[in-house]
py3Dmol code that shows the C-alpha trace and the ligand (Angstrom):
import py3Dmol

protein = """\
ATOM      1  CA  MET A   1     129.621  82.661  55.559  1.00  0.00           C
ATOM      2  CA  PRO A   2     128.126  83.709  58.936  1.00  0.00           C
ATOM      3  CA  LYS A   3     126.139  81.073  60.817  1.00  0.00           C
ATOM      4  CA  ARG A   4     122.372  81.636  60.922  1.00  0.00           C
ATOM      5  CA  ILE A   5     120.903  81.205  64.383  1.00  0.00           C
ATOM      6  CA  LEU A   6     117.229  81.380  65.368  1.00  0.00           C
ATOM      7  CA  ILE A   7     116.514  82.530  68.940  1.00  0.00           C
ATOM      8  CA  ILE A   8     113.156  81.274  70.241  1.00  0.00           C
ATOM      9  CA  TYR A   9     111.992  83.199  73.305  1.00  0.00           C
ATOM     10  CA  THR A  10     109.455  81.289  75.423  1.00  0.00           C
ATOM     11  CA  GLY A  11     109.662  83.389  78.628  1.00  0.00           C
ATOM     12  CA  GLY A  12     111.417  82.837  81.956  1.00  0.00           C
ATOM     13  CA  THR A  13     113.394  85.012  84.332  1.00  0.00           C
ATOM     14  CA  ILE A  14     115.868  85.931  81.595  1.00  0.00           C
ATOM     15  CA  GLY A  15     113.385  88.464  80.193  1.00  0.00           C
ATOM     16  CA  MET A  16     111.234  89.176  83.227  1.00  0.00           C
ATOM     17  CA  LYS A  17     110.339  92.601  84.636  1.00  0.00           C
ATOM     18  CA  GLN A  18     109.337  93.527  88.157  1.00  0.00           C
ATOM     19  CA  THR A  19     105.545  93.833  88.648  1.00  0.00           C
ATOM     20  CA  VAL A  20     103.435  94.377  91.765  1.00  0.00           C
ATOM     21  CA  ASN A  21     103.023  90.601  91.978  1.00  0.00           C
ATOM     22  CA  GLY A  22     106.705  89.847  91.559  1.00  0.00           C
ATOM     23  CA  LEU A  23     108.756  89.023  88.465  1.00  0.00           C
ATOM     24  CA  ALA A  24     106.684  88.286  85.334  1.00  0.00           C
ATOM     25  CA  PRO A  25     107.573  87.580  81.704  1.00  0.00           C
ATOM     26  CA  ALA A  26     107.966  90.641  79.455  1.00  0.00           C
ATOM     27  CA  ALA A  27     108.376  91.137  75.739  1.00  0.00           C
ATOM     28  CA  ASP A  28     111.059  93.845  76.092  1.00  0.00           C
ATOM     29  CA  LEU A  29     113.798  91.220  75.992  1.00  0.00           C
ATOM     30  CA  MET A  30     113.445  91.091  72.231  1.00  0.00           C
ATOM     31  CA  ALA A  31     114.397  94.781  72.008  1.00  0.00           C
ATOM     32  CA  GLU A  32     117.447  94.099  74.162  1.00  0.00           C
ATOM     33  CA  ILE A  33     118.404  91.132  72.013  1.00  0.00           C
ATOM     34  CA  THR A  34     117.973  93.211  68.869  1.00  0.00           C
ATOM     35  CA  GLN A  35     120.318  95.778  70.379  1.00  0.00           C
ATOM     36  CA  LEU A  36     122.782  93.033  71.195  1.00  0.00           C
ATOM     37  CA  ILE A  37     122.563  91.855  67.605  1.00  0.00           C
ATOM     38  CA  GLU A  38     123.191  95.359  66.281  1.00  0.00           C
ATOM     39  CA  LEU A  39     126.170  95.725  68.597  1.00  0.00           C
ATOM     40  CA  GLY A  40     127.930  92.962  66.647  1.00  0.00           C
ATOM     41  CA  PRO A  41     131.162  93.301  68.742  1.00  0.00           C
ATOM     42  CA  ALA A  42     129.573  91.118  71.440  1.00  0.00           C
ATOM     43  CA  PHE A  43     130.736  88.336  69.155  1.00  0.00           C
ATOM     44  CA  HIS A  44     134.436  88.728  68.509  1.00  0.00           C
ATOM     45  CA  GLU A  45     134.881  86.464  65.491  1.00  0.00           C
ATOM     46  CA  ASN A  46     132.482  85.773  62.629  1.00  0.00           C
ATOM     47  CA  PRO A  47     129.376  87.234  64.269  1.00  0.00           C
ATOM     48  CA  PRO A  48     126.414  84.991  63.487  1.00  0.00           C
ATOM     49  CA  GLN A  49     123.257  86.233  61.799  1.00  0.00           C
ATOM     50  CA  LEU A  50     120.538  86.199  64.415  1.00  0.00           C
ATOM     51  CA  GLN A  51     116.803  86.090  64.019  1.00  0.00           C
ATOM     52  CA  THR A  52     114.219  85.922  66.750  1.00  0.00           C
ATOM     53  CA  LEU A  53     110.856  84.282  67.338  1.00  0.00           C
ATOM     54  CA  SER A  54     108.960  85.389  70.408  1.00  0.00           C
ATOM     55  CA  TYR A  55     106.130  83.301  71.827  1.00  0.00           C
ATOM     56  CA  GLU A  56     102.756  84.732  72.722  1.00  0.00           C
ATOM     57  CA  PRO A  57     102.045  84.495  75.572  1.00  0.00           C
ATOM     58  CA  LEU A  58     105.480  84.458  77.147  1.00  0.00           C
ATOM     59  CA  ILE A  59     105.337  82.211  80.181  1.00  0.00           C
ATOM     60  CA  ASP A  60     106.949  81.574  83.507  1.00  0.00           C
ATOM     61  CA  SER A  61     108.184  78.038  82.882  1.00  0.00           C
ATOM     62  CA  SER A  62     106.133  76.758  85.790  1.00  0.00           C
ATOM     63  CA  ASP A  63     103.303  76.966  83.216  1.00  0.00           C
ATOM     64  CA  MET A  64     105.145  74.715  80.740  1.00  0.00           C
ATOM     65  CA  THR A  65     103.093  71.878  79.228  1.00  0.00           C
ATOM     66  CA  PRO A  66     103.777  68.928  76.901  1.00  0.00           C
ATOM     67  CA  GLU A  67     101.763  70.829  74.250  1.00  0.00           C
ATOM     68  CA  ILE A  68     104.335  73.637  74.350  1.00  0.00           C
ATOM     69  CA  TRP A  69     107.194  71.074  74.068  1.00  0.00           C
ATOM     70  CA  LEU A  70     105.541  69.917  70.856  1.00  0.00           C
ATOM     71  CA  LYS A  71     105.165  73.503  69.632  1.00  0.00           C
ATOM     72  CA  ILE A  72     108.859  74.254  70.205  1.00  0.00           C
ATOM     73  CA  ALA A  73     109.832  71.033  68.411  1.00  0.00           C
ATOM     74  CA  ALA A  74     107.491  71.851  65.510  1.00  0.00           C
ATOM     75  CA  ASP A  75     108.788  75.441  65.261  1.00  0.00           C
ATOM     76  CA  ILE A  76     112.358  74.146  65.038  1.00  0.00           C
ATOM     77  CA  GLU A  77     111.546  71.418  62.514  1.00  0.00           C
ATOM     78  CA  MET A  78     109.562  73.804  60.335  1.00  0.00           C
ATOM     79  CA  ARG A  79     112.605  76.082  60.040  1.00  0.00           C
ATOM     80  CA  TYR A  80     115.300  73.410  60.275  1.00  0.00           C
ATOM     81  CA  ASP A  81     116.795  73.987  56.833  1.00  0.00           C
ATOM     82  CA  ASP A  82     116.889  77.795  57.184  1.00  0.00           C
ATOM     83  CA  TYR A  83     119.261  77.887  60.169  1.00  0.00           C
ATOM     84  CA  ASP A  84     122.559  76.409  61.344  1.00  0.00           C
ATOM     85  CA  GLY A  85     121.513  76.305  64.988  1.00  0.00           C
ATOM     86  CA  PHE A  86     118.759  77.196  67.430  1.00  0.00           C
ATOM     87  CA  VAL A  87     118.735  78.879  70.846  1.00  0.00           C
ATOM     88  CA  VAL A  88     115.703  78.446  73.100  1.00  0.00           C
ATOM     89  CA  LEU A  89     115.303  80.988  75.923  1.00  0.00           C
ATOM     90  CA  HIS A  90     113.405  79.360  78.778  1.00  0.00           C
ATOM     91  CA  GLY A  91     112.672  79.710  82.490  1.00  0.00           C
ATOM     92  CA  THR A  92     114.959  77.638  84.653  1.00  0.00           C
ATOM     93  CA  ASP A  93     112.246  75.888  86.696  1.00  0.00           C
ATOM     94  CA  THR A  94     111.270  73.388  83.992  1.00  0.00           C
ATOM     95  CA  LEU A  95     114.099  73.910  81.512  1.00  0.00           C
ATOM     96  CA  ALA A  96     115.476  70.398  82.121  1.00  0.00           C
ATOM     97  CA  TYR A  97     112.087  68.873  81.219  1.00  0.00           C
ATOM     98  CA  THR A  98     111.913  70.845  77.963  1.00  0.00           C
ATOM     99  CA  SER A  99     115.516  70.097  76.980  1.00  0.00           C
ATOM    100  CA  SER A 100     114.837  66.394  77.617  1.00  0.00           C
ATOM    101  CA  ALA A 101     111.578  66.542  75.678  1.00  0.00           C
ATOM    102  CA  LEU A 102     113.293  68.128  72.677  1.00  0.00           C
ATOM    103  CA  CYS A 103     115.842  65.265  72.656  1.00  0.00           C
ATOM    104  CA  TYR A 104     112.950  62.848  72.126  1.00  0.00           C
ATOM    105  CA  PHE A 105     110.431  64.902  70.161  1.00  0.00           C
ATOM    106  CA  LEU A 106     112.875  66.326  67.580  1.00  0.00           C
ATOM    107  CA  ARG A 107     113.527  63.908  64.743  1.00  0.00           C
ATOM    108  CA  ARG A 108     116.565  65.748  63.407  1.00  0.00           C
ATOM    109  CA  HIS A 109     119.739  66.117  65.461  1.00  0.00           C
ATOM    110  CA  GLY A 110     122.237  67.383  62.917  1.00  0.00           C
ATOM    111  CA  LYS A 111     122.256  70.945  64.268  1.00  0.00           C
ATOM    112  CA  PRO A 112     122.751  72.335  67.763  1.00  0.00           C
ATOM    113  CA  VAL A 113     119.621  73.231  69.727  1.00  0.00           C
ATOM    114  CA  VAL A 114     120.793  75.146  72.793  1.00  0.00           C
ATOM    115  CA  LEU A 115     118.556  75.959  75.760  1.00  0.00           C
ATOM    116  CA  THR A 116     119.461  78.658  78.211  1.00  0.00           C
ATOM    117  CA  GLY A 117     117.907  81.059  80.702  1.00  0.00           C
ATOM    118  CA  ALA A 118     119.072  83.148  83.616  1.00  0.00           C
ATOM    119  CA  GLN A 119     118.941  83.432  87.376  1.00  0.00           C
ATOM    120  CA  LEU A 120     118.442  87.222  87.182  1.00  0.00           C
ATOM    121  CA  PRO A 121     116.593  89.205  84.489  1.00  0.00           C
ATOM    122  CA  PHE A 122     118.497  90.924  81.689  1.00  0.00           C
ATOM    123  CA  GLY A 123     118.298  94.437  83.119  1.00  0.00           C
ATOM    124  CA  PHE A 124     119.386  93.576  86.673  1.00  0.00           C
ATOM    125  CA  PRO A 125     122.851  94.394  88.007  1.00  0.00           C
ATOM    126  CA  ARG A 126     125.051  91.268  88.048  1.00  0.00           C
ATOM    127  CA  SER A 127     122.552  89.459  85.832  1.00  0.00           C
ATOM    128  CA  ASP A 128     123.789  86.320  84.129  1.00  0.00           C
ATOM    129  CA  ALA A 129     121.294  86.826  81.273  1.00  0.00           C
ATOM    130  CA  ARG A 130     123.634  88.539  78.810  1.00  0.00           C
ATOM    131  CA  SER A 131     126.526  86.118  79.305  1.00  0.00           C
ATOM    132  CA  ASN A 132     124.296  83.026  79.129  1.00  0.00           C
ATOM    133  CA  LEU A 133     122.633  84.351  75.979  1.00  0.00           C
ATOM    134  CA  ILE A 134     125.931  85.154  74.269  1.00  0.00           C
ATOM    135  CA  SER A 135     127.446  81.807  75.305  1.00  0.00           C
ATOM    136  CA  ALA A 136     124.382  79.936  74.029  1.00  0.00           C
ATOM    137  CA  ILE A 137     124.573  81.741  70.675  1.00  0.00           C
ATOM    138  CA  GLU A 138     128.300  81.003  70.389  1.00  0.00           C
ATOM    139  CA  VAL A 139     127.749  77.337  71.209  1.00  0.00           C
ATOM    140  CA  ALA A 140     124.936  77.133  68.644  1.00  0.00           C
ATOM    141  CA  ALA A 141     127.241  78.692  66.053  1.00  0.00           C
ATOM    142  CA  THR A 142     130.411  76.731  66.794  1.00  0.00           C
ATOM    143  CA  MET A 143     129.508  73.300  68.212  1.00  0.00           C
ATOM    144  CA  PRO A 144     131.358  70.660  66.150  1.00  0.00           C
ATOM    145  CA  VAL A 145     129.038  68.905  63.700  1.00  0.00           C
ATOM    146  CA  SER A 146     130.068  65.559  65.188  1.00  0.00           C
ATOM    147  CA  MET A 147     128.565  66.657  68.543  1.00  0.00           C
ATOM    148  CA  ALA A 148     125.496  68.542  67.344  1.00  0.00           C
ATOM    149  CA  GLN A 149     122.569  67.817  69.661  1.00  0.00           C
ATOM    150  CA  VAL A 150     120.071  69.314  72.086  1.00  0.00           C
ATOM    151  CA  CYS A 151     122.076  70.801  74.932  1.00  0.00           C
ATOM    152  CA  VAL A 152     121.860  73.246  77.817  1.00  0.00           C
ATOM    153  CA  VAL A 153     124.318  76.095  78.219  1.00  0.00           C
ATOM    154  CA  PHE A 154     124.216  77.691  81.646  1.00  0.00           C
ATOM    155  CA  GLY A 155     126.938  79.417  83.665  1.00  0.00           C
ATOM    156  CA  SER A 156     130.167  77.583  83.028  1.00  0.00           C
ATOM    157  CA  ARG A 157     128.738  74.329  81.657  1.00  0.00           C
ATOM    158  CA  ILE A 158     127.556  72.792  78.403  1.00  0.00           C
ATOM    159  CA  MET A 159     125.355  69.773  79.176  1.00  0.00           C
ATOM    160  CA  ARG A 160     123.451  67.054  77.327  1.00  0.00           C
ATOM    161  CA  GLY A 161     119.777  68.031  77.057  1.00  0.00           C
ATOM    162  CA  ASN A 162     118.382  64.824  78.528  1.00  0.00           C
ATOM    163  CA  ARG A 163     120.844  64.412  81.379  1.00  0.00           C
ATOM    164  CA  VAL A 164     120.709  67.881  82.871  1.00  0.00           C
ATOM    165  CA  THR A 165     118.998  68.797  86.121  1.00  0.00           C
ATOM    166  CA  LYS A 166     118.458  72.022  88.046  1.00  0.00           C
ATOM    167  CA  ILE A 167     120.617  71.910  91.150  1.00  0.00           C
ATOM    168  CA  SER A 168     120.422  75.461  92.480  1.00  0.00           C
ATOM    169  CA  ALA A 169     117.906  78.288  92.788  1.00  0.00           C
ATOM    170  CA  ASN A 170     120.716  80.687  93.658  1.00  0.00           C
ATOM    171  CA  ALA A 171     124.006  79.866  91.992  1.00  0.00           C
ATOM    172  CA  TYR A 172     124.900  81.047  88.503  1.00  0.00           C
ATOM    173  CA  ASP A 173     125.791  77.430  87.724  1.00  0.00           C
ATOM    174  CA  ALA A 174     122.163  76.457  88.251  1.00  0.00           C
ATOM    175  CA  PHE A 175     122.341  73.192  86.292  1.00  0.00           C
ATOM    176  CA  ASP A 176     124.549  70.149  86.312  1.00  0.00           C
ATOM    177  CA  SER A 177     124.813  66.811  84.555  1.00  0.00           C
ATOM    178  CA  PRO A 178     125.820  64.437  87.356  1.00  0.00           C
ATOM    179  CA  ARG A 179     124.883  61.262  85.431  1.00  0.00           C
ATOM    180  CA  PHE A 180     126.658  62.090  82.183  1.00  0.00           C
ATOM    181  CA  PRO A 181     129.946  63.844  81.339  1.00  0.00           C
ATOM    182  CA  LEU A 182     129.809  67.523  80.413  1.00  0.00           C
ATOM    183  CA  LEU A 183     129.787  68.331  76.691  1.00  0.00           C
ATOM    184  CA  GLY A 184     132.025  71.308  77.274  1.00  0.00           C
ATOM    185  CA  SER A 185     132.855  74.285  79.434  1.00  0.00           C
ATOM    186  CA  ILE A 186     132.469  78.042  79.225  1.00  0.00           C
ATOM    187  CA  GLY A 187     135.354  80.111  80.479  1.00  0.00           C
ATOM    188  CA  ILE A 188     137.479  82.688  78.711  1.00  0.00           C
ATOM    189  CA  ASP A 189     137.189  80.272  75.811  1.00  0.00           C
ATOM    190  CA  ILE A 190     134.442  77.846  74.974  1.00  0.00           C
ATOM    191  CA  GLN A 191     135.755  74.303  75.041  1.00  0.00           C
ATOM    192  CA  PHE A 192     133.976  71.301  73.581  1.00  0.00           C
ATOM    193  CA  PHE A 193     134.909  67.885  74.955  1.00  0.00           C
ATOM    194  CA  SER A 194     134.383  66.354  71.553  1.00  0.00           C
ATOM    195  CA  SER A 195     136.451  63.198  71.990  1.00  0.00           C
ATOM    196  CA  LEU A 196     133.891  61.943  74.528  1.00  0.00           C
ATOM    197  CA  HIS A 197     130.744  62.546  72.576  1.00  0.00           C
ATOM    198  CA  THR A 198     128.932  61.754  69.400  1.00  0.00           C
ATOM    199  CA  ARG A 199     125.610  63.084  68.287  1.00  0.00           C
ATOM    200  CA  ALA A 200     122.249  61.337  68.473  1.00  0.00           C
ATOM    201  CA  PRO A 201     121.028  59.442  65.396  1.00  0.00           C
ATOM    202  CA  GLU A 202     118.649  61.313  63.078  1.00  0.00           C
ATOM    203  CA  HIS A 203     115.262  60.022  62.003  1.00  0.00           C
ATOM    204  CA  PRO A 204     114.247  62.691  59.469  1.00  0.00           C
ATOM    205  CA  ASP A 205     111.890  60.382  57.610  1.00  0.00           C
ATOM    206  CA  LEU A 206     110.274  58.955  60.684  1.00  0.00           C
ATOM    207  CA  ASP A 207     106.633  59.648  60.051  1.00  0.00           C
ATOM    208  CA  VAL A 208     105.137  59.182  63.488  1.00  0.00           C
ATOM    209  CA  ARG A 209     101.876  60.955  64.120  1.00  0.00           C
ATOM    210  CA  LEU A 210     102.299  62.324  67.581  1.00  0.00           C
ATOM    211  CA  GLN A 211      99.175  62.372  69.667  1.00  0.00           C
ATOM    212  CA  LEU A 212      99.843  63.632  73.152  1.00  0.00           C
ATOM    213  CA  PRO A 213      98.156  61.586  75.872  1.00  0.00           C
ATOM    214  CA  GLU A 214      95.528  63.111  78.151  1.00  0.00           C
ATOM    215  CA  ASP A 215      96.571  65.179  81.151  1.00  0.00           C
ATOM    216  CA  ASN A 216      97.665  63.031  84.103  1.00  0.00           C
ATOM    217  CA  ALA A 217      98.896  60.239  81.813  1.00  0.00           C
ATOM    218  CA  VAL A 218     102.284  60.308  83.549  1.00  0.00           C
ATOM    219  CA  ALA A 219     102.813  60.571  87.313  1.00  0.00           C
ATOM    220  CA  LEU A 220     105.852  60.795  89.561  1.00  0.00           C
ATOM    221  CA  LEU A 221     106.170  59.149  92.948  1.00  0.00           C
ATOM    222  CA  ARG A 222     109.196  59.350  95.230  1.00  0.00           C
ATOM    223  CA  LEU A 223     109.798  56.462  97.613  1.00  0.00           C
ATOM    224  CA  HIS A 224     110.292  57.350 101.264  1.00  0.00           C
ATOM    225  CA  PRO A 225     110.262  55.386 104.478  1.00  0.00           C
ATOM    226  CA  GLY A 226     106.608  55.029 105.437  1.00  0.00           C
ATOM    227  CA  ILE A 227     105.223  54.886 101.912  1.00  0.00           C
ATOM    228  CA  SER A 228     102.556  52.215 101.635  1.00  0.00           C
ATOM    229  CA  ALA A 229     100.996  49.972  99.039  1.00  0.00           C
ATOM    230  CA  SER A 230      97.769  51.931  99.391  1.00  0.00           C
ATOM    231  CA  MET A 231      99.518  55.178  98.513  1.00  0.00           C
ATOM    232  CA  PHE A 232     101.022  53.522  95.432  1.00  0.00           C
ATOM    233  CA  ARG A 233      97.593  52.113  94.490  1.00  0.00           C
ATOM    234  CA  ALA A 234      95.920  55.491  94.967  1.00  0.00           C
ATOM    235  CA  VAL A 235      98.324  57.120  92.500  1.00  0.00           C
ATOM    236  CA  CYS A 236      97.880  54.275  90.007  1.00  0.00           C
ATOM    237  CA  ALA A 237      94.095  54.538  90.313  1.00  0.00           C
ATOM    238  CA  SER A 238      94.068  58.135  89.106  1.00  0.00           C
ATOM    239  CA  PRO A 239      91.995  58.369  85.914  1.00  0.00           C
ATOM    240  CA  GLY A 240      93.973  58.308  82.685  1.00  0.00           C
ATOM    241  CA  LEU A 241      97.254  57.163  84.251  1.00  0.00           C
ATOM    242  CA  ARG A 242      99.401  55.233  81.770  1.00  0.00           C
ATOM    243  CA  ALA A 243     102.928  55.561  83.140  1.00  0.00           C
ATOM    244  CA  LEU A 244     104.548  56.126  86.486  1.00  0.00           C
ATOM    245  CA  VAL A 245     108.080  57.280  87.222  1.00  0.00           C
ATOM    246  CA  LEU A 246     109.143  55.805  90.544  1.00  0.00           C
ATOM    247  CA  GLU A 247     112.067  57.589  92.178  1.00  0.00           C
ATOM    248  CA  ALA A 248     113.617  54.692  94.082  1.00  0.00           C
ATOM    249  CA  TYR A 249     116.594  54.586  96.430  1.00  0.00           C
ATOM    250  CA  GLY A 250     120.241  54.229  95.383  1.00  0.00           C
ATOM    251  CA  SER A 251     120.623  51.823  92.517  1.00  0.00           C
ATOM    252  CA  GLY A 252     116.876  51.349  92.078  1.00  0.00           C
ATOM    253  CA  ASN A 253     116.004  49.797  95.403  1.00  0.00           C
ATOM    254  CA  GLY A 254     112.592  49.699  97.053  1.00  0.00           C
ATOM    255  CA  PRO A 255     110.877  48.088 100.031  1.00  0.00           C
ATOM    256  CA  THR A 256     111.163  44.286 100.132  1.00  0.00           C
ATOM    257  CA  ARG A 257     109.585  43.475 103.476  1.00  0.00           C
ATOM    258  CA  ASP A 258     106.205  44.772 102.464  1.00  0.00           C
ATOM    259  CA  PRO A 259     104.848  42.160 100.050  1.00  0.00           C
ATOM    260  CA  GLN A 260     101.781  44.321  99.477  1.00  0.00           C
ATOM    261  CA  PHE A 261     103.918  47.066  98.030  1.00  0.00           C
ATOM    262  CA  LEU A 262     105.509  44.780  95.444  1.00  0.00           C
ATOM    263  CA  ASP A 263     102.092  43.337  94.760  1.00  0.00           C
ATOM    264  CA  ALA A 264     100.732  46.803  94.076  1.00  0.00           C
ATOM    265  CA  VAL A 265     103.538  47.394  91.560  1.00  0.00           C
ATOM    266  CA  ARG A 266     102.844  44.000  89.937  1.00  0.00           C
ATOM    267  CA  GLN A 267      99.151  44.829  89.595  1.00  0.00           C
ATOM    268  CA  ALA A 268      99.859  48.270  88.136  1.00  0.00           C
ATOM    269  CA  VAL A 269     102.145  46.727  85.505  1.00  0.00           C
ATOM    270  CA  ALA A 270      99.580  44.006  84.763  1.00  0.00           C
ATOM    271  CA  SER A 271      96.919  46.682  84.242  1.00  0.00           C
ATOM    272  CA  GLY A 272      99.082  48.310  81.568  1.00  0.00           C
ATOM    273  CA  VAL A 273     100.829  51.087  83.561  1.00  0.00           C
ATOM    274  CA  MET A 274     104.509  51.471  82.586  1.00  0.00           C
ATOM    275  CA  VAL A 275     106.449  51.751  85.850  1.00  0.00           C
ATOM    276  CA  VAL A 276     109.879  53.256  85.211  1.00  0.00           C
ATOM    277  CA  VAL A 277     112.384  53.334  88.048  1.00  0.00           C
ATOM    278  CA  VAL A 278     114.939  56.139  88.356  1.00  0.00           C
ATOM    279  CA  SER A 279     117.375  56.802  91.155  1.00  0.00           C
ATOM    280  CA  GLN A 280     117.012  59.467  93.856  1.00  0.00           C
ATOM    281  CA  PRO A 281     120.678  60.465  94.316  1.00  0.00           C
ATOM    282  CA  LEU A 282     121.854  63.105  91.853  1.00  0.00           C
ATOM    283  CA  ASP A 283     124.443  60.780  90.336  1.00  0.00           C
ATOM    284  CA  GLY A 284     122.498  57.547  90.833  1.00  0.00           C
ATOM    285  CA  VAL A 285     122.142  54.926  88.117  1.00  0.00           C
ATOM    286  CA  VAL A 286     119.591  52.115  88.328  1.00  0.00           C
ATOM    287  CA  THR A 287     121.258  48.699  88.479  1.00  0.00           C
ATOM    288  CA  PHE A 288     118.474  46.423  89.694  1.00  0.00           C
ATOM    289  CA  GLU A 289     120.668  43.386  90.167  1.00  0.00           C
ATOM    290  CA  ARG A 290     123.019  45.046  92.664  1.00  0.00           C
ATOM    291  CA  TYR A 291     120.691  44.535  95.659  1.00  0.00           C
ATOM    292  CA  ALA A 292     117.900  42.100  96.373  1.00  0.00           C
ATOM    293  CA  SER A 293     115.735  45.165  97.024  1.00  0.00           C
ATOM    294  CA  GLY A 294     116.275  46.215  93.397  1.00  0.00           C
ATOM    295  CA  SER A 295     115.607  42.741  92.054  1.00  0.00           C
ATOM    296  CA  GLY A 296     112.268  42.949  93.845  1.00  0.00           C
ATOM    297  CA  LEU A 297     111.076  45.819  91.670  1.00  0.00           C
ATOM    298  CA  ALA A 298     112.508  44.232  88.533  1.00  0.00           C
ATOM    299  CA  GLY A 299     110.781  40.948  89.391  1.00  0.00           C
ATOM    300  CA  VAL A 300     107.339  42.565  89.389  1.00  0.00           C
ATOM    301  CA  GLY A 301     107.804  44.174  85.988  1.00  0.00           C
ATOM    302  CA  ALA A 302     109.211  47.642  86.719  1.00  0.00           C
ATOM    303  CA  ILE A 303     111.443  49.020  83.948  1.00  0.00           C
ATOM    304  CA  SER A 304     114.936  50.303  84.687  1.00  0.00           C
ATOM    305  CA  GLY A 305     115.409  53.966  83.805  1.00  0.00           C
ATOM    306  CA  ARG A 306     119.204  53.342  84.063  1.00  0.00           C
ATOM    307  CA  ASP A 307     120.971  56.749  84.054  1.00  0.00           C
ATOM    308  CA  LEU A 308     117.908  58.772  83.082  1.00  0.00           C
ATOM    309  CA  THR A 309     117.072  61.798  85.153  1.00  0.00           C
ATOM    310  CA  THR A 310     113.523  62.096  86.435  1.00  0.00           C
ATOM    311  CA  GLU A 311     112.968  64.905  83.917  1.00  0.00           C
ATOM    312  CA  ALA A 312     114.179  62.731  81.043  1.00  0.00           C
ATOM    313  CA  ALA A 313     112.103  59.740  82.156  1.00  0.00           C
ATOM    314  CA  ILE A 314     108.933  61.846  82.284  1.00  0.00           C
ATOM    315  CA  SER A 315     109.456  63.465  78.890  1.00  0.00           C
ATOM    316  CA  LYS A 316     110.508  60.158  77.294  1.00  0.00           C
ATOM    317  CA  LEU A 317     107.306  58.540  78.568  1.00  0.00           C
ATOM    318  CA  TYR A 318     105.265  61.393  77.068  1.00  0.00           C
ATOM    319  CA  PHE A 319     107.062  60.810  73.776  1.00  0.00           C
ATOM    320  CA  LEU A 320     106.481  57.044  73.833  1.00  0.00           C
ATOM    321  CA  LEU A 321     102.818  57.494  74.716  1.00  0.00           C
ATOM    322  CA  ALA A 322     102.435  60.205  72.044  1.00  0.00           C
ATOM    323  CA  SER A 323     103.950  57.956  69.399  1.00  0.00           C
ATOM    324  CA  GLY A 324     101.902  54.911  70.406  1.00  0.00           C
ATOM    325  CA  ALA A 325     104.963  52.884  71.466  1.00  0.00           C
ATOM    326  CA  SER A 326     104.843  50.260  74.179  1.00  0.00           C
ATOM    327  CA  ALA A 327     106.868  49.594  77.333  1.00  0.00           C
ATOM    328  CA  SER A 328     109.263  47.389  75.374  1.00  0.00           C
ATOM    329  CA  SER A 329     110.590  50.414  73.495  1.00  0.00           C
ATOM    330  CA  PHE A 330     111.563  52.237  76.678  1.00  0.00           C
TER     331      PHE A 330
END
"""
ligand_1 = """\
9
LIG
N 110.033 80.885 87.552
C 111.043 81.153 86.545
C 110.739 80.297 85.344
O 111.024 79.135 85.355
C 112.402 80.865 87.084
C 113.535 81.133 86.132
O 113.395 81.386 84.978
O 114.686 81.087 86.610
O 110.223 80.789 84.375
"""
view = py3Dmol.view(width=600, height=400)
view.addModel(protein, "pdb")
view.setStyle({"model": 0}, {"cartoon": {"style": "trace"}})
view.addModel(ligand_1, "xyz")
view.setStyle({"model": 1}, {"stick": {}})
view.zoomTo()
view.show()
């Protein structure tokens, strides 16, 4: 029995056309995908049955919003029983935020949900669009059930949805997963590294009413030499702020010789702002106790984001705020 795969097209370079203002999303990709579907031989064995769902409007992913994350999650859940897997076509700029968001917002994880995009549009010479699309469909159709999860397929890599990050605006391997082992690789054959991975738990009956927080509920601040307590306070004073992702140094370290800075963090936490610390280096993991400068942040109530990427921390905070959970569930 052929696998049934739903392709959800949200926009992005993969389907863009040249306009006078530069590349912009275009609906024609669906015609090209339909052609690809009709040309069954693109899939050598057991070609899957493909169906498509195109969003209106198609967007450049720099226009992505938490509301659209929720829409994608709802569209998948609504059709969950009708398909064996899902492919989401997405712009690369914010793809890692959406793949992370789907890890948290989807309640069911028994089937692969594969995000992909491209560095060059479908019709361009040397475009990676066709190969990424075909690889994503194959992964959605063949990922072992024991590994089924939200993942990103791009270039030669298969990566966990909430550990992936965009590392290049140029290379065909535009994404990597430096804080978590790859789920598999794409070469002549598709290989799944199944011994390393299990799938996320499902919560199909979880009846949480999701209510997205207001705009500006989550902010991101990157530490740098010269940053001051007043800068931190100014960000925390922005109306509606409920959570802050703090990109700290190394293993979660921050300034220790500026008592006002730590005081500002303490006050933010006391006023109800969740302060989540992630690490700046690509492969960094927050281990507060390694340095006194990390203990400082922990001591004033900041939460360790451990091996979360910035993208995953932001989308997880949106999920926690939307579901009414508190800092203790981070
Ligand atoms: N600006 C584009 C987008 O994110 C870039 C891309 O798709 O590669 O939609």
